Structures are given as C-alpha cells and as structure tokens.
N, C-alpha and C positions, 0 to 999 in steps of 0.2 A: 526776218528770223529764218535761219536755215532749218531745213528738214532733217529728221534723224538720219536719213541715208546720205546726207551731204554735210557731215559734221566738219567743222573747222579745226584742224590739228595744229597744235603748237609746235615749232621746230625744236629739235633736241638741242641742248646746250652744247657749246663747242669745248668739250673737255676730253674727247675720246683719245687724242694724241697724248695728252698728259697722263691719262690712265694707263696707256700701254707703256709709256716711259717708266712710270712708277712700278708697274708689274715686273718689267724687265730688270729694273735696278734691285728690286727686292729679291727676285729669284737669284740673281748673280751674288748678292751679299750672303744669301742663305747657303748657297753651294760653298762659298769661300769658308763660312763658319763651320759647315759640316766637316770640311777637310781638316781645319784646325782642331775641331772637337775629337775626331778620330785619333789624332796625333796625341792629344792631351789626356784622353781617358785612361784611368788606371788599368793595369793589365789584368787585375783580379777584381771581380765585382762582388765577392762575398767572402766572409771570413772562413767559410768552410773549404776554401780552395787550398791547393797544395802548399801555398806559401805560409799558411797559418795552421794547417792541420796537424803539423807535428806537435804544436803546443798542446793539443788535446791529449796526447799520450802521456803528459806529465802526471795525469791522474793514475794512481795505482789501482790494481784490480779491486782491492777492498773499498776504496773510496768510491770507485764507480758503482760497485754493488749497493753501497749505502745510498748513493744518489738515486739509483734505479728504484730501490725499495721505497724511497721517499715520494715517488710520484703518486699523487692522489687525484683521482677522477671525481669530478662534481657533475651533478645534472645540468645539462645545457639549459633546461627550462626549470627555473626555481619557483616552486609553487608557493613559496612564502610570499611572493609578490604577485600572486594571481589577481588580486584586486587592483593593483596598479602596475600592470605589466610593462607599460611604456615610460614609467616615471623613473627618475634617477638613472641607475645603471641598467635599467630594464630587468626583466626576469631572464634574459638570455646572457649566459656567462656573468651572473650577478656579482661574482666576487671581484671582477676586474674593474679598475677605474679607467675611464676614458682618458685619452690625450686630447687636449685642446690646442689647436693652432689658429691664430687670428683668421677669422673669416671662413674657416673650414668646418666641415662637418666633424663631430667628434669621432674618434676612432681608436682601435686597438692595433698595435703593431708588435709582431714577434719575429725574431728576438729584438729586444730594445732595452733601454735603461729601465723602462716601466716594468718590464717582465724579468728584470735582473738577468738579462741575457738568455732566458729560456725560450724554447720554441713551443709552439702550440701543438697539442695532440688531441685527436678526436676518436671517440668510439661512437659512431653515429650512423646507424642504419635504419632506425625506426622511422616510419613515415606517418605514424598516427599518434605518437605520444612523445613530445619532446623531452619529458622528464625521464624517459628511458635512455636517451642519448646523453653522452657525457664528454667532458673536456678536462684537460690537465695541462700543466706546464712541465717541461722536462729540459734538462741540460742536453745539448746535442751530443755530448760524450757519453751520456747515460740515459738513453731513451728507455721507456718502459719495456718490459719483457714482451717479446712477440711483436714489437712495433715495426712498421714499415716507414722509412723516411722518404717522403715525396720531394724531389728536387724542385728548385725554382720558386717562383712566387705564387701563392694561392690567394685569391680574393674570396673572403668568407662573408656572406650576407645573411642577415636574419631580418625578416619583415613580419609585421603583425598582419599584413594583408596577403598578397600573392604576387606571382610573377607572370600572370596571364593578362590581367587588366593593364591597359596602356598607362594610365596614370600611376597606379601602384608600382608597376614595373619601372616607369621613368624615375620615380623618387627613390627607388631601391638602387638603381644603376648609377644615378647622377654622382653620388659621392665617390664611386669608384672611378668615374670618368674624370672627376676633379683630381683624384690621386694620381691617375695616369698622366694627366696634363702637367702636373707640377713635378713629377718624378721622372723626367727624361723620357716621357711617353713609354714607360715600362708596360709590357704586356704580360698578363698573368699566365702561367702554365696551366692553370685550372681555376674553375669557380666552384665554391662549395655553397650550396643554397639551402637555407632553412626558412621555414615558416612556423613561428612560435616554437622553435627548436626541433621541429619535425623535418626530416630530410626531404628535400625536393630535387628531382633529377632533370627537370626541364623548365625552360622559360616559354612563355607564349611566343609565337613566331615574330610578332612585331617587336616585342621586348628583346628577343634574342638578336634580331637583325640590328636593332639600335645599339646594343652592347658591342656587337662586332664591328659596326661602322665607326663608333666613337672610340673604341679601345683596341680592338683586334679580335682575333679568333677566340671564341668563348667555348672552351671545353668544359663541360659540367661534370663534376666528379660524382661517381656513384659508389665508390669504394669497393669495386668488384676485385681489385688487385691487392687489397690489404690483407688477404688471407684470414680474415676474421678477427685479427688483432688491431691494436690501435694504429691510426694513421697520423704521422707527425710530418710537419711542414718546415722545410728549410727556412722559408720566410712566409709570413701570412699577414694580411691586413683584414681587419674585421670592422664592418660598419653594421650597427644594430639600431640606429635611430633614423634610418632613411636619410633625408637631407639634414635632419637635426638643426644645429645652430649655424649652418652655412649662411653667410650673409647674402643680402640681395645682390650686391655687386659681384660676389664670387659666383652666385648662381647664374647671373647674366653671362659672365665670362665662359662658364662651363657650357651653357646652352648655345652660345655663339660657336664654340668649337664643335659641338654635336651637330648643329645645323650645317656648318661648313662641311664636315666630314660626310654627313648623310647626303648632302647634295652632290659631293664629289663621287661618293659610292654610286649614286643613282644617275650620274652623268647629267645633272641638271645645270644648264647654263645660267650665267648671271641674270637675275630678274629684279634687281634692286633699282631704285630710282623711279622717276615719274614715267619712264618710258619702257621699263622692263627690258626684255631682250629684243624689242623692236624699236622703231624710231617714232612711234606714235604714243601720245599721252594716253594713259589708261588707268581706270579704276576697276579692279577686278573682284567681283563678289562671287563667293562660293557658298551655296546652301548645301551643307553636309547633313543629309537627312537620315534619320534612323527608321528602321522597320520594326514594328511591334511596340515594345516598351518605350514610352516617352517619344513616340512619333506624333506628328501633327494629325489631328482628326481630319482636317481638310487641307491636305498638302497643296493642292492645286490653287486654293485661295491664297495661301501664304506665298507661294511662288509668284503668283500674279501680282501681288502687292510689291514685292521687290523688283520684278521686271518693270512694272509701271514707273516706279521711282527712278530706276536706272536709266530708262529712256530719256529722262529729263536732264541727264548729266552727260556732257561731252566725254567720249572715251570710255564710258561705263559698259561693262559686260557682265552677264550673269551665267554661272555654271550651277547645274544641279547634279549632285553626286551622292552615292551611298557608299559608306566605307566597306560594307559587306562584300562589294564587288571589286575592291581595290587591293593590289599588293602593297608591300611597304613602299616600294619605289614609286608606285602610282600615287600613293598619299603624299610622299615627299614632293614629287613634281607638282601635284595639284596645289598643295598649300604654298609652294614656292612661288606660285603664280596667282596668289590670293592676297588682296588688300583688306578685304572685309570678310570674316568668317561668320556665317549665320548658321546656328546649330542649336538643337535642344541639348540639355545637360546630358553628358555621357562621355564614356572613354574616348570616343572619336575625336573629341575636342583637344586631346593631348597633342594631336598633330599640329597645333598652333605653333609649336616650337620651330617648324620648318618655314614659317612665314617670315618675310622681311621684318626687321625690328620696326616698331611703331605702327604695325598693322593693327586692325581693329577687330574686336570680337563682340558679337551680339548673342546672348544666351537666353534660353527659354526653359521654363519649368512647368510641370503639371500642377494642378491644385493640390494643396496640402503641404507642399514642400517648405514654403517659407515658414510655416508655423511649426512644423514637426521635424524637419530633416537635420537640424543642428548644423554645426559648423562645416560638416562635409559638403554641404551645398556650395561652399565658396572656393572649392579646390581650384577651379579654373580661373578664378580671379587671382589666386596665388600664382598659378603657372604664368598668366599674363604678366604679372608683376615681375616674376623671376626672369622671364624672357624678353622684357622691355616691349611688351605689346600694350595695346590700349583696350582695356575691357570697358565697353561702352554701356555696361549695365545689364540688368536681367529683367525678364518679363515673367511674372508668376500668374498662371491661370487663376483668375479669381473665382471661378465656378466651384462651389463647395458641396460636397456630399459627406456630411459628418460621419466619422467612423465611431460607432457607439459600442460601449461595453454593456454588460448586463445591468449595471446600475445607472445607465443613462449618461455616464460622463464620457467626454472625448478622451481618446487615448492616442498614443503614438502608434498609429496603425500602419502596418507595413503595405497595405493594399494601395496606398497612395504612390508608392515608389515607382511603379511601372505604368501608371495611368497615361492615357494619351493626353495631348495638349491641345487646348482650343486656340482661338485667335481673336484679335481685336483689330478690325481693319483700320479704324481711324488712328488708333495709337500706333500700330505697325507702320502706317504711312508716314506719320509725323516723325517717328523715331528713325526710320530708313532715310527720310529726306535730310534729317539733321546729321546723321553719321556720314552720309554721302558728301554732303556739303563740307563738313570738317575735314574729311579725308582728302578731298580735292584741294582744299586750301593748304593742308599740311604738305601734300605731295608737290604742289607747285612751288611752295617756299623752299622745300628741301632740294628741288631741282636746281634752284638758283645757286645753291652752295655746295652741292655735291661734288666731290673731287676724288672719288675712289670707287672701286667696284668691289663686289663680294669676293672675287678671287684675290684682289690685292689685300683685302682685310684678312683673308684666310692666310696668305703668305706673311702678312705682317704679324699675325698671332704667332706663327711658327718662328719668325725672326726674333720676336721678343723672348719667346721660350728658350731659343738657342742662345741668345745673349746671356740670359740668366744662367744657363748651364755652363757656358764658357767662363763666366765670372766665378761660378762655383768650383769648376775644375782647376782654374788657375790660382785662386786665392783661398779656397777652403779645403780642408782635408776631405778626402773622398768619403762619401757616406758609409761604404762598407768598412773603411778603416775606423771610422768613428764608432760604428756599431761593434766592431771587434774589441775596441778599447773599452766599450761599455760592458760587453758580454763577459770578458775575461779581465777583470780589473786587478787580478793578483799576480800578473806577470812582470810588474815593475821590480826588477831584481836589484835595483840600486840600494846598497846598504843592507841587503837581506841575505841571510843564509838560505840556500835553495830549499832545504828540508823545512825550515820554519815557514818560509813563503808558501810552500805547497800545503802545509798543515793549515795555515790560516786561510788559504784559498778554499780548501775543502770544507773547513768549518763554516766559512761564510756561505758557500754554495748550499750546504746542508741546512743552514738556518733559513735561507731564502726559500728552501723547498718545503718548509713546514706549511701545510695547507689545512685551514680550519673548516670543518663541515658542520652543518646544523645538528644539534643533538636530537631534535625531533624532526624526522624526515616526513614531510607532508605527502610525499608520493605514496606512503603506506597508511594514510589516514583511514582508509576503509578496512584495513586489517592490521591495526597497530601492534597486536601482540603475537602475530604469526611470524614464522621464520625467524629472522634476526631481530624482529620487532622494529618499530620506528625509532628506537633509541639507539644511537651509534649504529645506524643501519648498514654501514659499509663493513662492519667487522664480523668475522666468523667466530662463533662460539667454540670454545674448547669443551669437548665432551669426554668424560671419563666414566667408566662403568659404575652405575649406581649413584653417581653425584649429579647435582644440578649443573646445567650448562653455564660456563663463566667465561670472562675475559681476564687475562693476567698480563700486566705490564711491569717491567719488560719481560719478554719471553721469546721463545722461538717463533711463536705465532705472530708476534709484533716485530719480528726481525731485530730484537734487542732494543726497540725504541720505547720510551716512557709515554705515559698518557699526560696530555695537557688539556686544560679546560679554560674556556672564557665564558663564565656562567654566572651572571648576576641577576638575570631576569626571572621573576617569580610568577609571571602571568602568561608567558609565551615561550615554550621550549624551543621553538624554531629560531628564536633570537639568541639562544645559548649555543655554544659551539665546542667542538673537540678536535684535537689533532694528535698525531704521534710525532715524537721528535727524538733525536739522538741526544743522549745525556750530555755529550760534548758540544752540542750545537742547539741549545734551546732557542725557541723563538725570541725575537728581540723584545726586551722589556719584561721577560718572564721571571717568575720567582720559583725556585725549586723548593718544594715542601718535603722535608725528610721523613723517613720511616714509611710504614705501611698505611695505605688509605683504603677504606671500604667505600665503594661507590655503588649506590643502590638507585634503581629506577623502578617505580611501581605504577601500575595502571590505576591503583586505588589511592590509599593514603597511609599515613603513619600514625593516625590517632585512633582509628577503630582497632579493637583488640585482635580481631581476626585477620584483617588486612595487614596490620603492622606485623603480627606474628609470621604471616606468609612471606613478608618481605625480608625479615631478619633470619628466618630459618636457614637459608643456604649459607649465610655468613657464619652462623653457629656451627654448621657442618664443616666449613672451611677452617674455622678456629680449632675444631676438634681434631682434624687430621693433619693440621699443620703445626703440631706440637704447642697448641694453645697460644698461637700468635695473637697479640692484641693490637689493633690498629691505633695509630697516632691520631686518626681523625676519621669521621664519617662524612660523606658527601651525599646528600639525599636529593633525589629528583622525583617528581610526579609528572608524567608525560613531558619529561625534559625541562620542567619548570623547577627552579631551586626551591627547596624546602629547608627551613632553618631550625625546625623543632620536630620532636617525636612526642606522641602522647605520653603521659606519665607512666601508664602501665607498660607500654611498649618499651620505653627507655629503661624502666626497672628490669624488665625481662632480659634486655640486652646487657645491662650492667651485671646482672646476676650470671648470665650464661657465658659472656665474653670478656667483660672488663669495663673499665671506665669509658664513658661515652663523651667525646668531643665532637660537636657537629660544626663542620666548616661552613662559614657564612661568606667568606671572601670579602670581608670588610676591612682587611688590612690589619686586623688585631694580632695576627700571628706573623706579621712581617711581610705578608703578601701584598703586593701593589695592586693597583687596578688593572694591570696587565694580565696575561695568561698565568695560570697557576699549573706547574708541572709537578708530578709526583714521583718520588724516588722509586716507590713500588705501589701498585694499585691493583685491586681486585674488583671486578664489576660483575654484579648479578642484575639481570634485567627480565628474568622470567619468573620471579619468586622461586618456589621450589622446583619448578620446571620438571625435568626428567628424573628427579631424585627417586630412587627405588623405594618400595615399601619397607624393606629391611633397613635401608639407610635411614629412612624417616624415623623408624622406631629407635635406632641407636641414638639419633640426635635428640629426640624427645626424652629418652632416658637421661642423657646428660643434662639437659636443660632442667628437668625435674629435680635431679639431684643437686644441681648447682643452685636452683631457686630455693630448695629447702635449706641448703647450707647458708645462703645469703640471708634468709629470714630466720635462721636459727631454729628450724623446725626439727626437734630431736624426737627420741622415743617417747619422752614425757608428753610432748605436744600431740603426737600422733596417737598415742595409746596403743593398745593391743588390737591389731586389725583383725585378729582371729576371734575376738570375744564378742563382736557385735556386727550387726548390719546397719551401717551408719548412713542414713538417708538425709540429703540436704535438699530442701526446696529453695532454689535461688530465684527469687521473684523480682520482676520488673515493675517499675512505676511508670504510668502513662502508656506509651505506645507498646502494644503487644503484652500488656498486663492482663491478668485474669479478671473478668467482670465480677466474679464472686470468689475472691481469694479464700475467704473463710470456709466456703463449702469445699474447695479443692484440698485445703489443709486438712479438713476434717476427714475426708476420704482416706488420705495417706496415713493420718494418725490412726484411724480405725483399723486399717489393714496392717500397720506396723505393730499394733498391740498383739496381733495374732502370731507374730513371729518372735521366737525367743531371742533376746539380745538385740532386738531392733530398737533404734532411737531416731527421733526426728529432730532436725535443726531447720529452722526457717530464717533466711537471711536475705538482705538486699545489697547488691554490689555497690550502690550509690554511697553506702555508709562505710565501706571497707577500703582500707589502704591496700596497696599491692600485697604486702606481707600478710595482712589479714586474710586476703583471698587465698594466698598460698597455703596458710595454716588451715583454713576452713576445708579446702578441697583435699589437703593431705589427709584429713580424717573423714573422708567421704567415700562410701562404696557405691551409692546410687545417687546420681544427680538428676533432679527433677526441675525442669526449667523451660519457659517459653523460648522460642527461636530468637536468638539475639547474641550480640558480641560477648555477653558475660559467660556463655557456654565455653568460650575459648579457654577458660580456666580449667577445663577438664583434664589437661595433661599434667596438672599437679597432683591428680589422684594416683593411687597405686594402679599399676597395670592390671587389666582384666576387670576394672571397675565398670559400671553400667550408666548409661544416659538415657533418659526419657524426655522427649522433645514435643512441644505443642505449638500449633500455628493458628492464626485467625482464619476465618472463611476467606476464600478467594485465592489463597496462596497455592494450593495444590494445582488449581487450573491455570494460574497466570504467572507464577513466580519464576518458572524456568529452573535451570540447573542449579542456580545459586542457593536454592533452599536446602540443598543437600550437603552444604559445606561442612557441617558438623558430623555428618555420617563419615565423610572423607577423613576428617580429622581424627575421629574415634579410631578408624582403621590404622592411620599413620602412627597414633600414640599407643596402640595396643590395648584399646578400650573396647567395650561392647556397646554398640548403639542398639538399644532395645526397641527401636521403632519410634514412630511419630504419630501424633493424633492431629488431624486437620478438622477444624470445626466445619461441619457440613453446611452446605448452602444450596438450596434447591431453586432459588430464583434466577432470573436472567442477569448475567454479569455485564455491567456497564452497557445498558441498551443503547445509550446515546453516543457511545464511542466505538470507533473502529480500531484505534491503536491499542494493541494488547498491552504495551508497556505503560501508557498513560492510564489504562483501565486498572492495571496492577497497582499504581500509586494510590488509587482510591481505597484499596484494601490493605495496603502495606502495614499501616500502623493501627489497625483496628484492635480493639480489646478482644480477648478470647473467652468464649463460653466454656461450659463443661458438660460432661455426660457421666453422671454419678455411677451408673451401673457399669459402664465401660471402664472408667478409671479404676473402679474397685477391682474388677477382674484383672486388669492390666497390672495394677500395683501388686496384687496378690501373687501373680505369676512371677513378676521380676524379683520381688523380695524373697519369695521361696527359692528361686533359682540361685540367687546370691548366697542365701543361707546354706543351701545344699553344697554349693561349690566351695565355699569357705571352710565348711566342716570337712570336706573330702581332702582338702589340701592343707591340713594343719601344719604339715612339715615344710611347706613351700614358703619362700620369702618373696612377697609380691611387690614390696617397696623397692625403689632404686637404692642400690647399695653404694658404698664409697667408690667401687670400681667404675660406676657409671659416670662419675665426675672427672675421670681421667682423660687425657688427650693423647695423641700420638698414634 
C-alpha cells in the first residue's frame, strides 16, 4: 500500500489534440458567422429611428394633446395586494399582465403588443415607500408633460428581497441574463432597481460584478437627470418575479453562460475534468467557512474530519477559506477549482454556480432550522438543481434549546437563525467518506468519455446563439420592424382614406390609453377623508366660493373627458375602479349612460338620517344653483363600496328636494353591460358638505324645508298660526338613549308649559311616523326636546329661529368626542337656536378595565338617560320664556320658508 506522499497518479486521457482542434474549428466558424451577421443585420434597430419617425408626425396637435392628457399614473406598489405581494401579477405594476414564453421567466416588455405599443414611464424617487412611486404607459408621440425620454434599453427589476445578498441578487439578475442571452446579447443602457416598489440605487459588490460579467456594464439609474418629471424609456424590460417560472433546463443554460463569462472575466483557466488544469487526477474539497452567525462551534474539529477522510483518497486536497477575505474573482477562481463544497447555510454558498457541473455540495444548519425555517432553508438545493450540481444533503444540528413564549408554547423564534453549529464526528466521517467515494467514481467515469473543454463549451454556446440569430435575421422580420408594426397598427393605408385612417388610429390609441384606478386608494387608509380623500384619490376637487368641493365630468378640469366606472363590489372599494375617457373613444366594452349622474361617496352610510342628509346636502346645493337639474341616476358608494339603496327617510328627502331617485345598481337593467359604465355627465361629491359656507348651508336648508313642506302638502292650515303659540314637541326615543323615567320628564315640561301663555305640548315617537308625518310635526314645532339621536335631524323642517334642547346619557361628555356636537352644527347651518345640552353626570371611574377610549365609549353609547327635575324645570322655563318673548316681538316677521325658498337658479 503506497504512502500518502507517494500516491499513484492515473495518466490523463489522450484527447488534448482533439480538444484543440474543436476549439480552433469553433472559433473559425464563429468569426465567419459574425461577418455574415454584421452584413445581414437591419440598418435600424428601433422604430423611433429616422426611417420611421416621420410617421409619428401624422398625429395632429389636438390628438397628441388628448393622448398626453390620457396618461394616468398608478402606484408602483399596490397596497390592495399587501397580503399576497408575490402572487399573481404581484403588487408591483399590478395592472400589467405578464408575458410568458416557454421556459422563460415571465416579464413585461415596452413597447410591445401587450402594451399596445406604449412605452413605460416612471415617477419613482422614493426610497422608503413604494406606494408613493408610480408608473404609466404613454405613446412615444405623446409623452406626459414634463417627461424625459431615456434612449436605449432599460432593465427594470423589482425584488421582494434585496440586491446585496448573493442569493437574492442572483435570482433577481438571472432573468435579465436570460433575456440578454436570447436577445442577441443586448446590453441595457441602464438598470432601474426597486425593492417592494422603493427605488434602489446600488447593488452589492458581488451582485454588481456578476451582472457586469454576465451581461455588460451595469449603470444604475437614480433619475438625477429627469428634472423632477416622469422618466420614460425608449425600450424597457421588467422582471418582478425573480426567476419566476423559468424552467430548470433554461436556468441551467443561463447559469452555464454566467459561469463561462465569470471565469473569462476573472482569467480562470479550464478546470473541468478529472485532471483540472494539471495532468494529475484530483478531488478538490473547499470548506467555505463563515465567521459569527452560523459558523461552526468547533471549526478545527470539522476541518480535521474532512482532512482525515481526504487523506484516504488518491489526489484529494482540502482548502479552508472564508468569503469575507475574498474578492469576486477570488471566489470564482476558488470555486472553479472545487469539486466538493462544504459550507454552512448562508449567502456564500451562491458561489457554487462557478463550480464545474456535477460538483457536490454538503450543507450544514444550526439547531431549530429544520422545524422553524420554512422553505427558505432549501434555496441552495434549488440553486444546485438549477446549476446541475449535486446537493449531497444537509445536516441539522440536533441540539435543542426551545424558544418559549410567555404561555410556554414553542414559537418561530428568530434567535435560532444565527446560532452557531455543532458537529457529529461519526456522522461527518461517514458522510464525507461517501461523498468522496462517489465523487471519485463519477470523475473517473467522466474522464473516460470527456471530449471537450470549458472553453470549447463556451465557444459552442456562442456558436449556437449566433446560428439562431443568423436564422432569425435571414428568415424572420427583424424584431424592431415587428414591434413597429405592433405599435402603430393604423398605418396600413390600403383602401383607406388618410383622414379616416388617422381618425381611427387616434380613436384606438385613446381607447387603449384609458387606465382604471381603484376607487378606494389604500395608500390613504390612515387618513381616508383628508385632502382628496381615498375615493378617486388622483382627482383634484373644484372649489368655488361658498360651495362644497366637487368633481365634474366632462369639464375643463377633466380635459373634457367623461367619468367611467367599473364598480360592482359591495364589500371592498379597492376592487372597484374608475377612469376618465374621451367621449369619442370610450373603453372597450363600455356602455354610455345618458344624462346627468350624481355620484356620492360617504364615510358613513345612507340609512342614518344625519349621515344621509350630510351626504345629499351638497347635491341639493348643486341642484339649486344649476337651474333645478335632476339627475337621471344616483351612484352611491361607502368607502368605495357600491350601495344600492338609501334609507326611506333619506330617499324621501332627496325626492322632495331634488326629484325622482333612481339608484344605479350596474345589473344591466338599464342597458349597461357588465363592462365599464361611462356617464354623459357626472357630478361627484366625496366630502359631504365639505367647505360649504354657513350662508350657503342656510340657503340650501331653506330650499329643502320649503320643498319638503310642499312635497308633504304642509300648508297654512297644517302649520297653524306660528305667532299664536309656543309649540313644544318632545320627540322621544325607544330603547337606546331613551329616558329612564319618561313620565317624569314629560311632567316637568307640561308644568312649565302651563306657565306660558299659548304654550302647548306634543309628545311623539319617530318610530311611528312616516316621513311626511315628521315634516308636518316639526313644521308646527317651535321648541324641539329630544335625546341625542338621528331623529333630531328633522329639526330643519321647523321654522327658522326655532329652538333645540338636547340630552345625553352619562359618559358621552367625557368619551364621545366631536361627534356629539353634530346637531349643534346642524342647528347653526339651518338657522336654528341650539339651546344647550344636558349630560347625565357620572362621578365613578369610566371603564376601569379598558384603556381604549373608543371601546370604553361603546359601553356608554346606548345607555338610557336619567333626569334632574330641578335643572330641567329651570332650563325649560328659560327656553320657553325666551321663545314666547321673541315670537311676540316679531309679530310682523315671517319665519317660515316662503315660496321663493323653493326656487332654483
């Protein structure tokens, strides 16, 4: 038996002369094809070149302006998909459908048939919130105002992870390397990098070098030269799924080229075969060790095991290295000379792609990973599979230190992630011996049939690529010509009048430019009613002195475009959408609904009297100053969710004040299909009364009072003589916020009423009253006495200057917030006198077991209300006396709404 220092070496196989011959033959053929290729390539590589640019000027200035106004920017990161950010289209550019080519990662390409010939534009400078960055598609002839056109090809990447980690960087770059490989080795003019829609302006050094060796110079765009406006790209390719659905075979091809080019970049000689770049048989083991997190607790013991087993195998050698000390090329060279990689789980294992195919990997994990880490622990098994390596299994440290929560249960505890790794000498010895034996058997068998070198394979890959390119150039239309035909499909002048052709082309381009946005924009979920609100958030309100802010379509503000809605969802407003479109070019499948449409969005509802009145009040104002225009339909939303009904009281108010109410349900009953519905004219209010002035409020309530009385046929006989009495109505509630002792409260007011000449008491409950009953009752009321609740909304049917007395359960004053004052606000808007409130006193501790003020309030919200006989008597006496005095003093004044109040215009 020979000693380790006198090992017997196998002679190298006799195929070196054949290898040189193949290499020379391949090189000669490649050069010949390159000459042919240069001769056959089209003179123009892009439709924006001079040969085709004259076609762009066929658009007249008006058409170009319309197309420019149609450009709509959407958030790069769509928060509607925050729970499933990597599913489907992902949350990055969520409106776009990927293109799928067999075996390739899914991608987006601009301009292309899928984009209707439009280019990609970005406004993307935010590095901390991808929802604040945006994208749009635009026609090259009509870029958005202030845009900069960036020439050449842009590679646009979005990753859920980052560009610093080796593995995450590899899977982000690989699809671009595949694109580069199959597209005539095209090199991008720039890279645009995003992480969850947030702009990134650098890659990690290893990832950047890999991209440059595999593809070419990687210039990362920071948009410093865009002047603050949109950046549009002459051509752009977007990958947002990393390697996505790329097939294993295609992944292997791509990594083959990446390996070949990385070795060429780093001047690494051929290392393949049983003999590497020497004439001696070798099995080369590399222990690539980590420092700190996931390092071995006893490195020397682990190294000793592998060295001991290595000494038992002819030609075996061991290297021990740390990636921290190695440059990119150091790592390429090291792994190119490695047959067995031994390493703990970590980014450094990504370097396996530089090893010869069929090399082996042995991976090690700390305790807790197998049980808690999820599928991410298998990423290097995936890399080995993609790159045709042999993953020889993993060892998980069995030592367990349970991570406990307060209730004693195990949890996915992050403390395991960076633990050090123990070792098992017996297992490691057996494992190392088996992998060494199998590697030796494989290399000897491969040596007997090897007939090529790494360089020859590299040249062969180039040769195959060029053959494909030559075939494409000779037999297929050039790609740019095809793109041009797709991008401008309206220039086939055969049989068409030029003017008609141009009109049709413009109409089609405008139709393709219609972009739908979510009605409810989740970016503003934390402040949904501020600014533009989260409803139609891209639209700027029109503000006129004294009026509620509104949107009007078509108008100058909408550049003459009409409003279109695709809105059938009644539970998630972010699934409903809106767009603006030119009347001459509505979106495909759309139905145009004639006449005026009132579109409302409220943060509350259309059933409650107060909330419903607040929502319809600005529409009544619009109706009043637009010569009593009556809408053909109403479209109702709550948080962007479609609503198909109004409460009966609210509907009656609207019918009385504005006219017949038809609520649009988009069920096709009015001829609308399930496609988008567009409106000949639409008015949108989304702030309720918003900025409406106090004077304007009063004018609108005057009209609504007048029209409600007319609607309910409340005449002089019904109202009676308002100067002859102090008419007091106790409008009492049942259940929530009712008085605990109604009879006692009624008795107090009856007693005080008897002291005032002409005073009379009416006790009523709104539950038993129709809308017109309530109008009639309040029309002959001077003093309204009622607990806080929606029924007080009826106050505006009273004559102006009438009085309101309001009552609350205990806890409201301390917990209810500003909402408890809504009827004070309403009294002021409607020209009434709010005579104050009484809050039942409470001296105990409020919700001692709760810290949430709102939850605490809900404990008090619907309590019954007590009474204070002495206070109520003094308060009633003062109010009734003031009303009597005031009415006596203004005998000649008319306090009820007269016929003029009902007029519009």
